[in-house]
C-alpha positions in Angstrom: 19.0 -6.2 -44.2 20.0 -3.5 -46.3 18.5 -3.0 -50.1 21.7 -2.1 -52.3 18.8 -0.8 -55.4 19.1 2.8 -56.8 15.6 2.8 -56.7 15.4 2.4 -53.2 17.5 5.1 -52.3 15.6 7.6 -54.1 12.6 6.1 -52.4 14.0 6.6 -49.2 15.2 9.5 -50.0 12.0 11.2 -51.4 10.5 9.4 -47.9 12.6 11.2 -45.9 12.2 14.5 -47.7 8.0 13.7 -47.1 9.0 13.1 -44.1 10.8 16.3 -43.4 8.1 18.4 -44.8 5.8 17.4 -42.5 7.3 17.8 -39.7 7.8 21.2 -40.3 4.4 21.8 -41.5 3.5 20.3 -38.2 5.1 23.3 -36.4 8.0 20.1 -35.1 11.7 20.6 -35.0 13.1 23.1 -38.2 15.0 21.0 -41.1 17.2 22.4 -44.2 15.6 25.9 -42.8 18.0 27.0 -46.0 16.6 25.2 -48.0 16.5 26.5 -52.0 13.0 25.3 -52.7 13.6 26.2 -56.5 14.4 24.1 -59.3 14.0 20.3 -59.6 14.1 17.9 -56.9 17.1 15.4 -55.9 14.5 12.4 -57.7 13.6 14.7 -60.9 17.4 15.4 -61.3 17.9 11.1 -61.7 14.7 11.1 -63.8 16.4 13.6 -66.0 19.5 12.2 -65.9 18.0 8.6 -67.0 16.0 10.0 -69.6 19.1 11.8 -71.5 21.0 8.4 -71.0 18.5 6.5 -72.5 18.4 9.1 -75.4 21.8 8.8 -75.7 21.8 5.3 -76.1 19.0 5.5 -78.4 20.6 8.1 -80.7 24.1 5.8 -80.6 22.1 2.8 -82.2 20.3 4.8 -84.5 23.5 6.0 -85.7 25.2 2.3 -85.5 22.2 1.3 -88.0 22.8 3.9 -90.3 26.0 2.8 -90.7 25.2 -0.4 -91.8 23.5 0.8 -94.8 25.9 3.2 -95.3 24.5 6.3 -94.5 26.7 7.8 -91.5 30.1 8.0 -91.9 32.8 6.3 -89.5 33.3 9.3 -87.9 29.6 10.0 -87.0 29.8 6.3 -85.6 33.0 6.8 -83.5 31.6 9.6 -82.1 28.2 8.3 -81.2 29.7 5.2 -79.8 32.2 7.2 -77.5 29.4 9.7 -76.4 27.4 6.3 -75.4 30.3 5.0 -73.8 30.9 8.0 -71.3 26.7 8.1 -70.6 27.3 4.9 -70.0 30.4 5.2 -67.3 28.9 8.8 -66.0 25.7 6.4 -64.9 27.1 3.6 -63.6 29.3 6.1 -61.4 26.3 7.9 -60.3 24.8 4.6 -59.6 27.8 3.6 -57.3 27.7 6.4 -55.3 23.9 6.2 -54.7 23.9 2.6 -53.9 27.2 3.7 -51.5 25.3 7.0 -49.8 22.2 4.8 -49.1 24.0 1.9 -47.8 26.2 4.8 -46.0 22.3 6.0 -44.4 21.3 2.3 -43.2 24.2 1.8 -41.2 24.2 5.3 -39.1 22.7 4.8 -35.7 19.3 6.2 -35.1 
């Protein structure tokens, strides 16, 4: 049964990349001969985006707490909350797409 968990999707993707790299090193079939070796991996991109989303939420919480003590203006509060809302919507959208891609991969015939 397919697990709809985003972490499972990332782990499956990482495992597939490892298997492709091993096949390539063993002289097996060539996978992705046009692969770009520069830049972060997909898992690293997701981890970075997750860290940024958490940081954005923490910043929003900090501004909200400052508003209770009168240290921040209403404009700062609205800006921080709006930014956190956009970040959350983005994270939810990416999560949904990752889960859908994982489910599509699971449904593929072998």
